[in-house]
C-alpha positions as YAML, in Angstrom:
chain: A
units: angstrom
residues:
- id: 1
  name: MET
  ca: [35.19, -3.65, -12.51]
- id: 2
  name: ASP
  ca: [32.52, -2.39, -14.91]
- id: 3
  name: ASN
  ca: [33.46, -5.27, -17.24]
- id: 4
  name: LEU
  ca: [31.81, -7.89, -15.01]
- id: 5
  name: GLY
  ca: [28.49, -7.77, -16.85]
- id: 6
  name: GLU
  ca: [30.23, -7.30, -20.22]
- id: 7
  name: ASN
  ca: [32.30, -10.45, -19.68]
- id: 8
  name: ILE
  ca: [29.14, -12.44, -18.92]
- id: 9
  name: ARG
  ca: [27.45, -11.13, -22.07]
- id: 10
  name: GLN
  ca: [30.46, -11.96, -24.28]
- id: 11
  name: LYS
  ca: [30.72, -15.45, -22.77]
- id: 12
  name: ARG
  ca: [27.03, -16.02, -23.51]
- id: 13
  name: GLU
  ca: [27.30, -14.79, -27.09]
- id: 14
  name: ASN
  ca: [30.42, -16.92, -27.68]
- id: 15
  name: ARG
  ca: [28.33, -19.96, -26.75]
- id: 16
  name: LYS
  ca: [25.63, -18.93, -29.26]
- id: 17
  name: MET
  ca: [23.09, -18.51, -26.46]
- id: 18
  name: THR
  ca: [20.33, -15.91, -26.33]
- id: 19
  name: ILE
  ca: [19.42, -14.26, -23.08]
- id: 20
  name: GLU
  ca: [16.18, -16.25, -23.10]
- id: 21
  name: ASP
  ca: [18.18, -19.50, -23.37]
- id: 22
  name: LEU
  ca: [20.27, -18.47, -20.36]
- id: 23
  name: SER
  ca: [17.10, -17.59, -18.44]
- id: 24
  name: ALA
  ca: [15.60, -21.02, -19.13]
- id: 25
  name: LYS
  ca: [18.82, -22.76, -18.05]
- id: 26
  name: THR
  ca: [19.44, -20.76, -14.86]
- id: 27
  name: LYS
  ca: [15.78, -20.16, -13.84]
- id: 28
  name: ILE
  ca: [16.58, -16.41, -13.60]
- id: 29
  name: SER
  ca: [14.21, -13.88, -15.16]
- id: 30
  name: VAL
  ca: [15.27, -12.12, -18.35]
- id: 31
  name: ALA
  ca: [14.95, -8.70, -16.66]
- id: 32
  name: VAL
  ca: [17.46, -9.64, -13.95]
- id: 33
  name: LEU
  ca: [19.91, -11.10, -16.49]
- id: 34
  name: ARG
  ca: [19.78, -7.89, -18.52]
- id: 35
  name: ASP
  ca: [20.52, -5.81, -15.42]
- id: 36
  name: ILE
  ca: [23.52, -8.02, -14.60]
- id: 37
  name: GLU
  ca: [24.93, -7.82, -18.13]
- id: 38
  name: LYS
  ca: [24.49, -4.01, -18.15]
- id: 39
  name: GLY
  ca: [26.18, -3.70, -14.74]
- id: 40
  name: LYS
  ca: [23.12, -2.20, -13.02]
- id: 41
  name: PHE
  ca: [23.95, -3.71, -9.65]
- id: 42
  name: ASP
  ca: [22.91, -0.55, -7.78]
- id: 43
  name: ARG
  ca: [19.28, -1.66, -8.26]
- id: 44
  name: TYR
  ca: [19.87, -4.66, -5.97]
- id: 45
  name: LYS
  ca: [21.10, -2.94, -2.81]
- id: 46
  name: GLY
  ca: [20.12, -5.11, 0.14]
- id: 47
  name: ASP
  ca: [19.77, -8.19, -2.11]
- id: 48
  name: GLU
  ca: [23.48, -8.97, -2.44]
- id: 49
  name: ALA
  ca: [22.91, -12.59, -1.35]
- id: 50
  name: TYR
  ca: [20.51, -13.15, -4.27]
- id: 51
  name: VAL
  ca: [22.96, -11.57, -6.75]
- id: 52
  name: LYS
  ca: [25.75, -13.90, -5.55]
- id: 53
  name: MET
  ca: [23.40, -16.86, -6.07]
- id: 54
  name: TYR
  ca: [22.55, -15.59, -9.58]
- id: 55
  name: LEU
  ca: [26.27, -15.25, -10.45]
- id: 56
  name: LYS
  ca: [26.90, -18.80, -9.27]
- id: 57
  name: LYS
  ca: [24.13, -20.13, -11.53]
- id: 58
  name: ILE
  ca: [25.40, -18.08, -14.46]
- id: 59
  name: SER
  ca: [28.97, -19.34, -13.96]
- id: 60
  name: LEU
  ca: [27.75, -22.95, -14.01]
- id: 61
  name: ALA
  ca: [25.69, -22.35, -17.14]
- id: 62
  name: LEU
  ca: [28.52, -20.56, -19.01]
- id: 63
  name: ASP
  ca: [31.42, -22.61, -17.56]
- id: 64
  name: MET
  ca: [32.96, -19.57, -15.81]
- id: 65
  name: ASP
  ca: [34.92, -19.27, -12.55]
- id: 66
  name: ALA
  ca: [32.24, -18.80, -9.88]
- id: 67
  name: GLN
  ca: [34.75, -17.67, -7.22]
- id: 68
  name: GLN
  ca: [36.21, -15.04, -9.55]
- id: 69
  name: LEU
  ca: [32.78, -13.67, -10.46]
- id: 70
  name: THR
  ca: [31.81, -13.45, -6.79]
- id: 71
  name: GLU
  ca: [35.01, -11.62, -5.85]
- id: 72
  name: GLN
  ca: [34.54, -9.16, -8.71]
- id: 73
  name: TYR
  ca: [30.97, -8.49, -7.58]
- id: 74
  name: ILE
  ca: [32.07, -7.95, -3.95]
- id: 75
  name: GLU
  ca: [34.72, -5.46, -5.04]
- id: 76
  name: LEU
  ca: [32.19, -3.71, -7.27]
- id: 77
  name: THR
  ca: [29.70, -3.34, -4.40]
- id: 78
  name: ARG
  ca: [32.46, -1.83, -2.27]
- id: 79
  name: GLU
  ca: [33.17, 0.72, -5.00]
- id: 80
  name: ILE
  ca: [29.46, 1.59, -5.20]
- id: 81
  name: GLU
  ca: [29.27, 2.02, -1.41]
- id: 82
  name: LEU
  ca: [32.41, 4.19, -1.46]
- id: 83
  name: GLU
  ca: [30.93, 6.44, -4.14]
- id: 84
  name: ASP
  ca: [27.68, 6.77, -2.18]
- id: 85
  name: LEU
  ca: [29.67, 7.65, 0.97]
- id: 86
  name: LYS
  ca: [31.66, 10.32, -0.87]
- id: 87
  name: GLU
  ca: [28.46, 11.81, -2.29]
- id: 88
  name: LYS
  ca: [26.89, 11.85, 1.19]
- id: 89
  name: GLU
  ca: [29.94, 13.57, 2.71]
- id: 90
  name: LYS
  ca: [29.90, 16.13, -0.10]
- id: 91
  name: THR
  ca: [26.23, 16.88, 0.57]
- id: 92
  name: GLU
  ca: [26.84, 17.20, 4.32]
- id: 93
  name: ASP
  ca: [29.77, 19.59, 3.76]
- id: 94
  name: HIS
  ca: [27.58, 21.70, 1.46]
- id: 95
  name: ASN
  ca: [24.78, 21.85, 4.03]
- id: 96
  name: GLU
  ca: [27.23, 22.74, 6.80]
- id: 97
  name: GLU
  ca: [28.65, 25.56, 4.67]
- id: 98
  name: ILE
  ca: [25.15, 26.97, 4.15]
- id: 99
  name: VAL
  ca: [24.45, 26.79, 7.91]
- id: 100
  name: ASN
  ca: [27.72, 28.58, 8.74]
- id: 101
  name: LYS
  ca: [26.89, 31.34, 6.30]
- id: 102
  name: GLY
  ca: [23.48, 31.74, 7.88]
- id: 103
  name: LYS
  ca: [24.99, 32.15, 11.35]
- id: 104
  name: LYS
  ca: [26.84, 35.26, 10.22]
- id: 105
  name: PHE
  ca: [23.58, 37.17, 9.91]
- id: 106
  name: SER
  ca: [21.78, 38.47, 13.01]
- id: 107
  name: PHE
  ca: [18.38, 40.00, 13.25]
- id: 108
  name: LYS
  ca: [17.54, 42.48, 15.97]
- id: 109
  name: THR
  ca: [14.03, 43.05, 17.13]
- id: 110
  name: PRO
  ca: [13.00, 46.59, 16.21]
- id: 111
  name: GLN
  ca: [12.14, 48.80, 19.11]
- id: 112
  name: LEU
  ca: [8.66, 50.17, 18.66]
- id: 113
  name: ALA
  ca: [7.89, 53.65, 19.92]
- id: 114
  name: ARG
  ca: [5.26, 53.66, 22.61]
- id: 115
  name: LYS
  ca: [3.04, 56.64, 23.29]
- id: 116
  name: PRO
  ca: [2.17, 56.89, 26.95]
- id: 117
  name: SER
  ca: [-1.17, 58.48, 26.12]
- id: 118
  name: VAL
  ca: [-2.37, 55.38, 24.28]
- id: 119
  name: TYR
  ca: [-1.81, 53.07, 27.24]
- id: 120
  name: GLU
  ca: [-3.00, 55.46, 29.90]
- id: 121
  name: ASP
  ca: [-6.38, 56.31, 28.37]
- id: 122
  name: LYS
  ca: [-8.52, 53.14, 28.66]
- id: 123
  name: SER
  ca: [-11.98, 54.65, 28.71]
- id: 124
  name: HIS
  ca: [-12.95, 53.12, 25.37]
- id: 125
  name: VAL
  ca: [-12.07, 49.64, 26.69]
- id: 126
  name: THR
  ca: [-14.46, 50.12, 29.62]
- id: 127
  name: ILE
  ca: [-17.27, 51.16, 27.25]
- id: 128
  name: ILE
  ca: [-16.78, 48.07, 25.07]
- id: 129
  name: ARG
  ca: [-16.81, 45.72, 28.08]
- id: 130
  name: THR
  ca: [-20.02, 47.31, 29.38]
- id: 131
  name: ALA
  ca: [-21.72, 46.92, 25.99]
- id: 132
  name: ILE
  ca: [-20.75, 43.25, 25.79]
- id: 133
  name: ILE
  ca: [-22.13, 42.55, 29.28]
- id: 134
  name: LEU
  ca: [-25.46, 44.21, 28.40]
- id: 135
  name: VAL
  ca: [-25.78, 42.16, 25.22]
- id: 136
  name: LEU
  ca: [-25.14, 38.92, 27.15]
- id: 137
  name: VAL
  ca: [-27.73, 39.83, 29.82]
- id: 138
  name: CYS
  ca: [-30.35, 40.51, 27.14]
- id: 139
  name: PHE
  ca: [-29.58, 37.23, 25.43]
- id: 140
  name: VAL
  ca: [-30.01, 35.28, 28.71]
- id: 141
  name: ILE
  ca: [-33.37, 36.96, 29.37]
- id: 142
  name: VAL
  ca: [-34.64, 36.07, 25.87]
- id: 143
  name: VAL
  ca: [-33.59, 32.42, 26.29]
- id: 144
  name: ILE
  ca: [-35.34, 32.12, 29.68]
- id: 145
  name: TRP
  ca: [-38.56, 33.67, 28.35]
- id: 146
  name: TYR
  ca: [-38.61, 31.39, 25.31]
- id: 147
  name: GLY
  ca: [-38.11, 28.33, 27.53]
- id: 148
  name: LEU
  ca: [-41.03, 29.25, 29.79]
- id: 149
  name: TYR
  ca: [-43.31, 29.91, 26.79]
- id: 150
  name: ALA
  ca: [-42.44, 26.58, 25.16]
- id: 151
  name: THR
  ca: [-43.11, 24.72, 28.45]
- id: 152
  name: ARG
  ca: [-46.58, 26.20, 28.80]
- id: 153
  name: SER
  ca: [-47.55, 25.43, 25.19]
- id: 154
  name: GLN
  ca: [-46.68, 21.74, 25.65]
- id: 155
  name: SER
  ca: [-48.52, 21.25, 28.95]
- id: 156
  name: GLY
  ca: [-51.83, 20.24, 27.25]
- id: 157
  name: GLU
  ca: [-52.56, 17.05, 25.29]
- id: 158
  name: PRO
  ca: [-51.53, 17.20, 21.67]
- id: 159
  name: ALA
  ca: [-54.38, 17.57, 19.25]
- id: 160
  name: LYS
  ca: [-55.12, 14.76, 16.83]
- id: 161
  name: PRO
  ca: [-54.86, 15.55, 13.13]
- id: 162
  name: GLU
  ca: [-58.24, 16.35, 11.61]
- id: 163
  name: ASN
  ca: [-57.71, 14.07, 8.59]
- id: 164
  name: GLN
  ca: [-56.56, 11.04, 10.64]
- id: 165
  name: MET
  ca: [-58.73, 7.93, 9.93]
- id: 166
  name: THR
  ca: [-59.53, 5.28, 12.56]
- id: 167
  name: VAL
  ca: [-60.36, 1.66, 11.73]
- id: 168
  name: GLU
  ca: [-62.12, -0.80, 14.03]
- id: 169
  name: GLY
  ca: [-61.84, -4.58, 13.84]
- id: 170
  name: ASN
  ca: [-59.09, -6.86, 12.56]
- id: 171
  name: VAL
  ca: [-56.55, -5.12, 10.42]
- id: 172
  name: GLU
  ca: [-54.32, -7.07, 8.06]
- id: 173
  name: THR
  ca: [-51.03, -5.45, 7.19]
- id: 174
  name: THR
  ca: [-49.44, -6.16, 3.86]
- id: 175
  name: GLN
  ca: [-45.65, -6.35, 3.87]
- id: 176
  name: PRO
  ca: [-43.95, -4.78, 0.86]
- id: 177
  name: GLU
  ca: [-42.38, -7.23, -1.50]
- id: 178
  name: THR
  ca: [-38.60, -7.28, -1.27]
- id: 179
  name: PRO
  ca: [-36.54, -8.07, -4.33]
- id: 180
  name: SER
  ca: [-34.94, -11.48, -4.35]
- id: 181
  name: THR
  ca: [-31.19, -11.51, -3.73]
- id: 182
  name: ASN
  ca: [-30.65, -15.02, -5.05]
- id: 183
  name: GLU
  ca: [-30.16, -13.93, -8.66]
- id: 184
  name: PRO
  ca: [-26.96, -11.94, -9.39]
- id: 185
  name: ASP
  ca: [-27.24, -8.53, -11.00]
- id: 186
  name: ALA
  ca: [-25.73, -8.53, -14.50]
- id: 187
  name: ASN
  ca: [-24.56, -4.92, -14.08]
- id: 188
  name: ASN
  ca: [-22.73, -5.67, -10.81]
- id: 189
  name: PRO
  ca: [-19.02, -6.40, -11.44]
- id: 190
  name: THR
  ca: [-18.75, -8.25, -8.11]
- id: 191
  name: THR
  ca: [-18.33, -12.04, -8.27]
- id: 192
  name: GLN
  ca: [-21.01, -13.44, -5.97]
- id: 193
  name: ASN
  ca: [-20.13, -16.38, -3.69]
- id: 194
  name: ALA
  ca: [-21.55, -17.72, -0.44]
- id: 195
  name: THR
  ca: [-18.12, -17.48, 1.18]
- id: 196
  name: VAL
  ca: [-16.01, -14.66, -0.29]
- id: 197
  name: GLN
  ca: [-16.95, -11.84, -2.67]
- id: 198
  name: PHE
  ca: [-14.33, -10.43, -5.07]
- id: 199
  name: THR
  ca: [-14.37, -7.13, -6.96]
- id: 200
  name: ARG
  ca: [-11.81, -6.34, -9.65]
- id: 201
  name: ASN
  ca: [-10.80, -2.66, -9.65]
- id: 202
  name: ASP
  ca: [-7.86, -2.68, -12.04]
- id: 203
  name: PHE
  ca: [-5.06, -4.85, -13.40]
- id: 204
  name: LEU
  ca: [-4.25, -7.42, -10.64]
- id: 205
  name: ASP
  ca: [-6.08, -5.17, -8.13]
- id: 206
  name: TYR
  ca: [-8.94, -6.88, -6.24]
- id: 207
  name: HIS
  ca: [-11.14, -6.04, -3.25]
- id: 208
  name: PHE
  ca: [-12.65, -8.92, -1.29]
- id: 209
  name: GLN
  ca: [-15.33, -9.18, 1.38]
- id: 210
  name: LEU
  ca: [-15.56, -11.93, 4.00]
- id: 211
  name: PRO
  ca: [-18.75, -13.26, 5.62]
- id: 212
  name: ALA
  ca: [-19.99, -11.35, 8.65]
- id: 213
  name: GLY
  ca: [-18.37, -12.42, 11.91]
- id: 214
  name: THR
  ca: [-15.17, -13.73, 10.30]
- id: 215
  name: SER
  ca: [-12.18, -13.07, 12.59]
- id: 216
  name: THR
  ca: [-9.35, -14.65, 10.54]
- id: 217
  name: PHE
  ca: [-8.77, -15.76, 6.96]
- id: 218
  name: THR
  ca: [-6.16, -17.82, 5.10]
- id: 219
  name: LEU
  ca: [-4.25, -16.80, 1.96]
- id: 220
  name: LYS
  ca: [-2.77, -19.61, -0.15]
- id: 221
  name: ILE
  ca: [-0.35, -19.04, -3.06]
- id: 222
  name: GLU
  ca: [0.54, -21.73, -5.63]
- id: 223
  name: TYR
  ca: [3.72, -20.97, -7.56]
- id: 224
  name: ASN
  ca: [3.61, -22.88, -10.84]
- id: 225
  name: ALA
  ca: [6.89, -21.49, -12.22]
- id: 226
  name: PRO
  ca: [10.19, -20.18, -10.83]
- id: 227
  name: CYS
  ca: [9.51, -16.76, -9.33]
- id: 228
  name: TRP
  ca: [11.13, -14.34, -6.92]
- id: 229
  name: ALA
  ca: [8.54, -12.85, -4.53]
- id: 230
  name: GLN
  ca: [8.20, -10.26, -1.78]
- id: 231
  name: MET
  ca: [5.14, -9.31, 0.30]
- id: 232
  name: LYS
  ca: [3.95, -6.13, 2.03]
- id: 233
  name: VAL
  ca: [0.97, -6.01, 4.42]
- id: 234
  name: ASN
  ca: [-0.49, -2.60, 5.29]
- id: 235
  name: ASP
  ca: [2.38, -0.96, 3.30]
- id: 236
  name: GLU
  ca: [5.05, -2.66, 5.45]
- id: 237
  name: VAL
  ca: [7.28, -5.62, 4.60]
- id: 238
  name: TYR
  ca: [5.66, -8.76, 6.04]
- id: 239
  name: ASP
  ca: [8.33, -10.79, 7.85]
- id: 240
  name: GLN
  ca: [6.17, -13.93, 8.00]
- id: 241
  name: PHE
  ca: [6.57, -14.25, 4.22]
- id: 242
  name: VAL
  ca: [10.05, -15.38, 3.10]
- id: 243
  name: SER
  ca: [11.39, -13.29, 0.21]
- id: 244
  name: LYS
  ca: [13.13, -15.79, -2.07]
- id: 245
  name: ILE
  ca: [12.87, -17.62, -5.39]
- id: 246
  name: TYR
  ca: [9.98, -20.09, -5.21]
- id: 247
  name: HIS
  ca: [9.60, -23.29, -7.28]
- id: 248
  name: GLU
  ca: [13.33, -24.01, -7.41]
- id: 249
  name: ASN
  ca: [13.11, -27.83, -7.35]
- id: 250
  name: GLU
  ca: [13.97, -29.97, -10.36]
- id: 251
  name: ASP
  ca: [10.81, -32.14, -10.18]
- id: 252
  name: SER
  ca: [8.55, -29.26, -11.33]
- id: 253
  name: GLU
  ca: [6.40, -29.61, -8.24]
- id: 254
  name: THR
  ca: [4.10, -26.75, -7.26]
- id: 255
  name: GLU
  ca: [5.42, -24.85, -4.24]
- id: 256
  name: THR
  ca: [2.63, -23.61, -1.96]
- id: 257
  name: VAL
  ca: [2.64, -20.86, 0.68]
- id: 258
  name: GLU
  ca: [-0.15, -20.50, 3.25]
- id: 259
  name: LEU
  ca: [-0.54, -17.51, 5.60]
- id: 260
  name: THR
  ca: [-3.22, -16.67, 8.18]
- id: 261
  name: PHE
  ca: [-4.24, -13.06, 8.93]
- id: 262
  name: ASP
  ca: [-6.34, -11.38, 11.62]
- id: 263
  name: VAL
  ca: [-9.24, -9.44, 10.11]
- id: 264
  name: ASN
  ca: [-8.98, -6.60, 12.65]
- id: 265
  name: ASP
  ca: [-5.28, -6.01, 11.86]
- id: 266
  name: PHE
  ca: [-5.48, -6.48, 8.08]
- id: 267
  name: GLU
  ca: [-6.21, -3.72, 5.52]
- id: 268
  name: SER
  ca: [-4.39, -4.53, 2.28]
- id: 269
  name: LEU
  ca: [-1.72, -6.78, 0.80]
- id: 270
  name: ASP
  ca: [0.84, -6.14, -1.97]
- id: 271
  name: LEU
  ca: [2.52, -9.28, -3.39]
- id: 272
  name: ARG
  ca: [5.36, -8.49, -5.83]
- id: 273
  name: ASN
  ca: [6.32, -11.37, -8.14]
- id: 274
  name: GLY
  ca: [9.23, -11.49, -10.55]
- id: 275
  name: ASN
  ca: [6.84, -12.96, -13.10]
- id: 276
  name: ASN
  ca: [3.19, -14.03, -13.29]
- id: 277
  name: ARG
  ca: [3.31, -17.36, -15.12]
- id: 278
  name: GLY
  ca: [0.08, -19.03, -14.13]
- id: 279
  name: HIS
  ca: [0.29, -18.63, -10.35]
- id: 280
  name: ARG
  ca: [-2.95, -19.16, -8.40]
- id: 281
  name: TYR
  ca: [-4.16, -17.36, -5.29]
- id: 282
  name: TYR
  ca: [-6.83, -18.52, -2.81]
- id: 283
  name: ILE
  ca: [-8.64, -16.86, 0.11]
- id: 284
  name: ASN
  ca: [-10.21, -19.40, 2.46]
- id: 285
  name: ASN
  ca: [-9.61, -22.05, -0.27]
- id: 286
  name: GLN
  ca: [-11.56, -19.96, -2.80]
- id: 287
  name: GLU
  ca: [-9.55, -18.99, -5.88]
- id: 288
  name: VAL
  ca: [-9.21, -15.32, -6.76]
- id: 289
  name: PRO
  ca: [-10.98, -14.99, -10.16]
- id: 290
  name: LEU
  ca: [-8.13, -13.61, -12.28]
- id: 291
  name: THR
  ca: [-9.10, -12.42, -15.75]
- id: 292
  name: ASP
  ca: [-7.27, -13.31, -18.97]
- id: 293
  name: GLU
  ca: [-5.64, -9.88, -18.89]
- id: 294
  name: ASP
  ca: [-4.31, -10.56, -15.37]
- id: 295
  name: LYS
  ca: [-2.93, -13.96, -16.42]
- id: 296
  name: ASN
  ca: [-1.29, -12.87, -19.69]
- id: 297
  name: THR
  ca: [1.37, -10.65, -18.13]
- id: 298
  name: ASN
  ca: [4.62, -9.43, -19.69]
- id: 299
  name: GLN
  ca: [7.27, -11.70, -18.21]
- id: 300
  name: ASP
  ca: [10.12, -9.16, -18.47]
- id: 301
  name: ARG
  ca: [9.03, -7.05, -15.51]
- id: 302
  name: PRO
  ca: [7.81, -7.61, -11.92]
- id: 303
  name: VAL
  ca: [4.07, -7.43, -11.24]
- id: 304
  name: ASP
  ca: [2.10, -6.58, -8.08]
- id: 305
  name: LEU
  ca: [-1.03, -8.41, -6.92]
- id: 306
  name: ILE
  ca: [-3.03, -6.11, -4.63]
- id: 307
  name: LEU
  ca: [-5.72, -7.53, -2.32]
- id: 308
  name: THR
  ca: [-7.77, -5.10, -0.21]
- id: 309
  name: LEU
  ca: [-10.21, -6.21, 2.49]
- id: 310
  name: GLU
  ca: [-13.57, -4.42, 2.51]
- id: 311
  name: LYS
  ca: [-14.91, -4.11, 6.05]
- id: 312
  name: GLU
  ca: [-18.43, -3.22, 7.08]
...
C-alpha cells in the first residue's frame, strides 16, 4: 500500500511531466502533490474527502484508474488508523502497568509523640493574646485622636496663598494651540484613512481599527487563483467559512467571500491559504494594504493572514 504515491510519481515521469506541470493541470498545489507522491497521507487526517478529490483529478490527468486509486487510499487510511489504535492500546497498557505497580506501595502516617506537658501549659498563649489586645486598643485610641485633631484644624476658612494675584475687569483667556491632525506623521507606520486604520506588525500580520461607534464590520476576500482555505476566529475554527478549494471554475472568474462580524465578539482572525497568488482582502470595502513582501509569497507552502481588531 505504500506504493500508491510511488505509482503516481512513476506514471507522471513516464509521461514526461514535471510536478509543476501536474499542478497546473489539476489545480492542486505543488506541496500537496509532493506529499501524495511521498505517501505522507497522515498529514491529512480529517481531510480524507479532499484527498479523494485530489486522487480523482490526478487519475484524470495521468489516465489512471480513479476507482483503483480511491480504493488503495481507503485501505491505506485503514492501515494508518489501525497502527494508531495499536499504539494507543500499547500506551494505555503501559500506563495501567505503572498504576498497578504504584498500588503495591502503601504509606502510613507516622505517629508523632505528644508530650502532655506541652498541651496542658497554655500560660504563654494567654500572655500573647493579652499583648495583642492591648496593641489594638492603643491603635484605636491613636486613630480617634488623630481624627478629632484633623476635624478641628479644618473648621476654619482656608487661607489664601500670599503670592496669589487677583485681576479685575475683562479677562481674555488664550487657548493653547493644538497640533493639526490632518497631516500624517512620516514616522507613524499606521496607514491613515477616514474609515479604517491598518498597522502592519509582521509578514501578513495586520492590526486594524474601526471608527468609534462601529458595531459590525464586513470582511471580503477575492480569490484570484485556485486556493484551498480555512479560517479561525478567536483561535477557533469558524464554521461560517467553508473550508474548500476556491476559484475552481474554468472561466477564470474571481470567487468572492463576504462575512460579517460583531465587533464585541471579535478579537482576531487567522485565514490559512494554500497559496497567496494575488488574493485581495477588504474590511468595509477598504482593501488591506499588503506590501510587496506580503504579495510575493513562496507558493510551495501554506500562508496565514492574521487580522487583529484594536479596540479602545
